[in-house]
C-alpha positions in Angstrom: 112.4 91.2 121.9 115.1 88.7 123.4 116.7 85.8 121.5 119.4 83.5 122.1 122.3 84.1 119.7 125.0 81.4 119.1 128.8 82.5 120.1 131.2 82.7 117.5 128.8 83.9 114.8 127.3 87.4 114.1 123.6 87.4 113.9 120.9 89.8 113.3 117.1 89.6 112.8 115.1 92.4 111.2 111.1 92.1 111.7 108.6 94.0 109.7 105.0 94.9 110.8 103.5 96.0 107.4 100.1 97.8 106.7 99.3 98.6 102.9 96.5 99.8 101.2 96.4 99.9 96.9 93.1 101.3 94.6 92.8 101.2 91.0 90.6 102.8 88.6 90.4 102.6 84.7 87.9 105.0 84.0 85.2 104.3 86.6 85.7 100.5 86.8 87.2 99.5 90.3 89.7 97.3 89.3 91.8 96.6 93.0 90.6 97.6 96.6 92.8 95.9 99.1 94.2 96.3 102.3 97.1 94.5 103.8 98.6 93.1 107.1 101.3 91.4 108.1 104.1 90.7 110.2 107.6 89.0 109.0 110.9 88.1 109.7 114.5 88.6 108.0 117.7 86.3 109.8 121.3 86.4 108.9 124.0 84.6 110.0 127.7 85.1 109.1 130.7 83.0 110.4 133.5 85.3 108.9 133.5 83.2 105.1 129.8 82.7 104.2 126.2 84.4 104.9 123.6 82.4 105.8 119.8 83.9 105.1 116.4 82.8 105.9 113.1 84.8 106.0 109.6 83.9 108.0 106.2 84.8 108.3 106.0 83.2 111.3 107.5 85.5 114.0 106.5 83.3 116.7 109.1 80.8 115.2 112.2 83.2 115.1 114.1 81.4 117.4 114.1 78.1 115.6 114.8 79.9 112.7 118.2 81.4 114.2 119.1 78.1 115.2 118.2 76.3 112.2 120.9 78.8 110.5 123.3 78.6 112.8 123.7 74.9 112.5 124.7 75.7 108.8 127.7 77.7 109.9 131.4 77.4 111.4 131.4 78.8 114.5 134.7 81.4 114.3 135.6 83.3 117.7 138.1 85.4 115.0 135.6 87.1 113.8 134.8 89.1 116.4 138.5 90.9 115.5 137.8 91.3 111.9 136.7 94.7 110.4 133.7 93.7 109.2 132.5 92.5 112.4 133.4 96.0 113.6 131.2 97.5 111.3 127.7 95.8 112.7 125.5 97.8 113.9 125.3 97.9 118.0 122.5 100.7 118.1 120.2 100.7 120.7 117.0 103.2 119.7 113.7 104.0 119.2 112.4 106.4 116.6 108.7 106.7 115.9 107.8 109.3 114.1 104.3 108.2 112.9 102.9 107.6 116.2 99.0 108.7 116.1 99.5 109.7 112.6 99.6 105.8 110.8 98.1 105.6 107.8 96.0 102.4 108.6 93.8 105.0 111.1 92.5 106.3 107.7 89.3 105.0 106.7 89.3 103.1 103.2 86.4 105.4 102.3 88.5 108.7 102.6 90.9 107.1 100.2 88.7 106.0 97.8 87.1 109.4 98.1 90.4 111.2 97.3 90.7 109.1 93.9 87.3 109.9 93.1 87.9 113.8 93.3 90.4 113.5 90.5 87.9 112.0 88.0 86.1 115.3 86.7 89.2 116.5 85.7 90.0 113.4 83.7 86.6 112.6 82.1 85.5 115.9 81.5 88.2 116.5 78.8 87.6 116.2 75.1 91.4 115.4 74.4 91.8 112.6 76.9 90.6 109.1 76.1 92.0 106.8 78.3 92.9 107.7 82.0 93.6 105.8 85.7 93.9 106.5 88.7 96.1 105.2 91.6 96.4 105.3 95.4 98.7 103.5 97.6 100.4 103.4 101.1 102.5 101.8 103.1 103.2 101.6 106.6 106.2 99.7 108.3 107.1 99.2 112.1 110.4 97.7 111.9 112.5 96.0 114.8 116.2 95.3 114.6 118.3 92.7 116.9 121.6 91.4 116.3 124.1 89.4 118.4 126.3 92.8 118.9 123.2 93.9 121.2 121.7 96.0 118.5 117.9 96.9 119.5 116.1 99.1 117.3 112.6 100.1 116.8 111.6 102.5 113.8 109.0 103.7 111.5 108.8 104.4 108.0 105.5 105.5 105.9 104.4 106.8 102.7 101.3 107.5 100.6 99.7 109.0 97.6 97.7 108.7 94.2 98.6 109.4 90.9 96.8 110.0 87.7 97.7 109.0 84.3 96.5 110.0 81.1 96.6 109.5 77.2 95.4 112.3 75.1 94.5 112.3 71.1 93.8 115.6 68.7 93.5 113.7 65.2 96.9 112.1 64.8 98.7 113.4 67.5 99.4 111.5 70.7 100.2 112.4 74.2 100.8 111.0 77.5 101.7 112.5 80.6 100.7 111.9 84.0 100.4 113.5 87.8 101.2 112.4 91.0 101.3 113.7 94.3 103.0 111.9 97.6 103.5 112.4 101.0 104.5 110.8 104.2 101.0 111.9 105.7 97.7 111.5 104.3 96.7 115.1 105.7 99.0 116.3 103.0 97.3 115.0 99.8 94.7 117.3 99.8 94.4 121.0 98.0 96.3 119.8 94.6 93.3 120.9 92.1 94.5 123.7 90.6 97.7 122.7 90.1 96.4 119.4 88.6 94.0 121.3 86.4 97.1 123.9 85.0 98.6 120.3 84.5 96.1 118.8 82.4 95.8 122.3 80.5 99.3 122.5 79.7 99.5 119.1 78.1 96.7 119.7 75.7 98.7 123.2 74.4 101.8 120.7 74.4 100.0 118.0 72.3 98.5 120.2 69.9 101.4 122.8 69.4 105.2 120.9 69.9 107.3 119.8 66.9 110.1 117.4 66.6 113.5 119.0 67.7 116.0 120.1 65.5 118.5 117.5 66.7 122.1 118.7 67.8 123.8 120.4 70.9 122.3 122.3 72.8 122.5 124.4 76.4 119.9 122.4 78.5 117.7 123.5 81.4 116.5 121.0 83.6 113.8 121.3 85.9 113.8 119.9 89.7 112.0 116.8 89.1 114.6 116.3 86.1 117.1 117.6 88.2 116.7 114.7 90.7 115.9 111.9 88.4 119.3 112.7 86.9 121.3 112.8 90.3 119.8 109.5 91.3 119.3 107.5 87.9 122.6 109.0 86.4 124.9 109.4 89.3 123.2 108.0 92.2 123.6 104.4 91.1 127.2 104.4 90.5 127.8 105.7 93.9 126.5 102.8 95.4 129.9 100.8 96.4 129.0 97.2 95.8 129.6 98.1 92.1 133.2 98.2 92.8 133.7 95.5 94.9 136.0 93.6 92.3 136.2 95.6 90.0 139.2 97.8 89.8 138.1 99.5 86.8 135.5 101.3 88.4 137.1 102.1 91.3 139.8 104.1 89.8 137.2 105.9 87.4 135.5 107.0 90.6 138.6 107.9 92.8 137.5 110.2 95.7 138.8 113.4 95.0 138.3 113.5 91.3 137.5 117.2 90.1 134.0 117.3 88.5 134.0 120.9 87.3 131.6 123.6 88.8 132.5 124.2 92.1 128.7 125.0 93.4 127.7 121.4 92.4 127.1 119.6 95.7 125.1 116.0 95.5 123.9 114.4 98.7 122.4 111.3 99.8 120.4 110.8 103.3 118.2 109.0 105.0 117.2 111.9 107.7 115.2 113.6 104.9 111.3 113.0 105.5 110.8 112.2 102.0 109.8 109.1 100.2 113.6 107.6 101.1 113.0 108.4 104.8 114.5 105.9 107.3 116.2 106.7 110.6 118.2 103.2 110.1 118.6 101.0 107.3 118.0 97.1 107.2 121.4 96.6 108.7 121.0 98.8 112.0 123.0 101.1 110.9 121.8 105.2 111.6 121.5 107.1 108.6 123.8 109.5 107.9 124.2 112.5 105.6 126.8 111.4 102.8 128.0 113.9 100.6 128.9 112.3 97.0 129.9 115.5 95.5 131.0 118.3 97.4 132.2 121.4 95.4 132.6 119.9 92.4 134.7 117.0 94.1 134.2 113.6 93.9 133.5 113.0 97.8 131.7 110.1 98.9 130.2 106.7 98.1 127.0 104.9 99.5 127.7 101.7 101.7 126.2 98.8 103.5 128.7 96.9 105.8 130.3 94.6 103.2 131.1 97.5 100.9 132.2 99.3 103.4 134.9 96.6 104.8 135.9 95.6 101.1 136.9 99.9 100.4 137.9 100.4 104.1 135.6 102.9 104.1 132.5 103.7 107.1 129.0 102.7 106.5 126.6 105.3 105.6 123.5 103.7 106.5 123.0 102.5 102.8 121.7 98.7 103.4 118.1 98.3 102.3 116.3 95.8 101.3 112.1 96.0 99.7 110.8 93.6 101.9 111.8 90.7 104.7 112.4 88.6 101.6 115.5 90.2 100.7 118.6 90.7 102.0 119.7 94.2 102.6 122.2 95.7 99.7 123.7 99.2 98.9 120.8 101.5 97.9 120.1 104.9 97.8 117.6 106.9 100.2 117.0 110.1 99.4 119.6 111.8 96.5 119.6 115.2 95.5 121.5 118.2 93.8 122.1 121.0 96.3 121.0 125.0 95.4 123.2 127.0 94.0 123.5 131.0 93.6 121.3 132.6 90.5 117.6 132.8 90.1 115.8 130.6 87.5 115.0 133.9 85.5 119.1 134.6 85.4 119.6 131.2 84.0 117.1 131.1 81.5 118.1 134.8 80.5 121.6 133.6 80.1 120.6 131.1 77.5 120.3 132.3 73.8 119.4 128.9 72.2 118.7 126.2 74.3 116.1 123.9 75.8 114.1 123.7 79.3 112.9 120.1 80.0 110.5 120.0 82.5 109.6 116.4 82.8 110.7 113.0 81.6 109.5 109.5 80.9 112.3 107.7 82.4 115.9 108.2 82.9 118.9 105.7 82.8 122.4 105.4 82.9 125.9 104.8 84.9 129.2 106.0 83.1 126.5 107.2 79.6 123.0 108.4 80.4 119.9 108.9 78.8 116.6 111.0 79.3 113.5 110.6 77.6 111.6 113.9 78.1 108.0 114.3 77.8 107.5 118.2 78.1 110.4 120.0 77.0 110.4 124.2 75.3 112.6 125.9 73.3 114.7 128.8 75.2 115.3 131.7 72.3 116.8 134.6 73.3 116.6 134.5 77.2 112.8 133.6 77.1 111.1 130.6 77.0 109.8 129.7 73.2 107.7 127.0 71.7 107.3 123.4 72.8 109.5 121.0 71.1 109.4 117.1 70.9 112.4 115.1 72.3 113.0 111.5 72.0 116.4 111.4 73.7 119.0 113.7 75.7 122.3 111.8 76.3 125.8 112.0 77.4 128.5 110.9 79.5 128.0 111.3 83.5 131.5 113.2 84.2 131.7 115.4 80.9 127.9 116.6 82.1 128.7 117.1 85.4 131.5 119.2 84.4 129.7 121.0 81.6 127.3 122.2 84.3 127.4 126.4 84.5 124.5 127.2 86.4 122.3 125.9 89.7 119.5 128.0 90.8 119.2 129.4 94.6 115.8 127.2 94.7 115.4 123.4 95.7 112.4 121.6 95.4 112.0 117.3 96.3 109.8 114.7 94.3 107.7 112.2 96.1 107.2 109.4 93.5 104.5 107.7 94.5 104.0 104.7 92.4 106.9 102.4 91.2 110.5 103.1 92.7 113.9 102.3 92.4 115.2 98.9 91.0 118.1 97.1 91.3 119.0 93.6 90.7 115.7 91.5 91.5 114.7 94.3 94.5 111.8 96.3 93.2 110.6 99.0 93.9 112.2 100.0 96.8 110.6 104.1 97.8 112.9 106.5 97.2 113.1 110.4 97.3 115.4 112.9 95.0 115.2 116.5 94.2 117.2 119.5 93.4 117.2 122.9 92.0 117.2 124.1 88.0 120.4 123.3 86.6 121.9 124.5 83.4 123.9 122.1 81.2 126.1 123.2 78.3 126.6 120.9 75.1 124.2 118.0 75.9 123.5 116.0 72.9 119.6 116.3 71.8 117.3 114.3 69.4 
């Protein structure tokens, strides 16, 4: 694609060709069944002092949109010598990994059938009183062009289904769910045994769990919880736009700060083929492997071009937006904690009185954090014991990182299908997370 870009300005164009599917059932009632296709574009012009944004669903009219935005700006030839301009992308590349396996090639009937196969496991359980199932997918072919000469074409894709259910037994209530996600439809099958095991576990948990005895515990976080902790409680704070104009935050998160366990390494990367996969970001910058913590020391931050310029650091490929209607801001891709050296059995056997958290409803936090567990179990004398109900686990992020005293030698990644990451008005953004089992001392449990 060739556009005429005005002199004395930086200009880029991001074009998105999108296909998506949404199917939802509550009980057996079909509430939504929709396929959608569209092409649209986001445009930016920068004159050295101000950004000008625009978006259009008429991609045949992009040149007119460029011309209109340019008339608002003030040409500035000194812009070319600025450090920010030097950080703008000039990559030329084509990365099409889903050619031939685009989710748009899967018939709608097959997607509906995948959902309907989950229904007997829900409707035939006497304790499940309410349930819904949902299938979603999205394929995006992106093009990116800039006045610096960037010319990119790449694709991203995700698909999956989720089942949410509420159980009841007398006055006992429990809510949980099951989901499976991938970047290829063929990988969504063969879930039946895992799903049935999950429903059985939830049933026993609802019947037998008791309220926790409030206090401080050694807590073992399962990989799914580890991943959410890495994302919500540490990853967001690593997004460097939070530090622009905030000297106190920059001091608190100074690179080189020791954080405890020398095995602890946290990484963010768009190169991993999970929900956050993106070989280039929405500014045309190449995906990197960014080490946020390396061997227990604060080592890096996530950047788009503007935050990298402000802090005098390199771009990391984390300028992302949820769609053509929004400008790219600093966002995570796939964030995970690296594996350690202990087996899961060793981690458990070394706990006299603790708690295993297998799943959580949500997590949040910046300098301090909270986790709301759904499935949790006591650990007594080195063995998993009775199920326990917990309202919240909380703590200070830095203190918690320092209290990690064991990391398992296995790792798994979570592909969240529904929802996604939210920041400012941009929600949901597809991201991935993961990690090993991690053991943390002195966590506040209520």
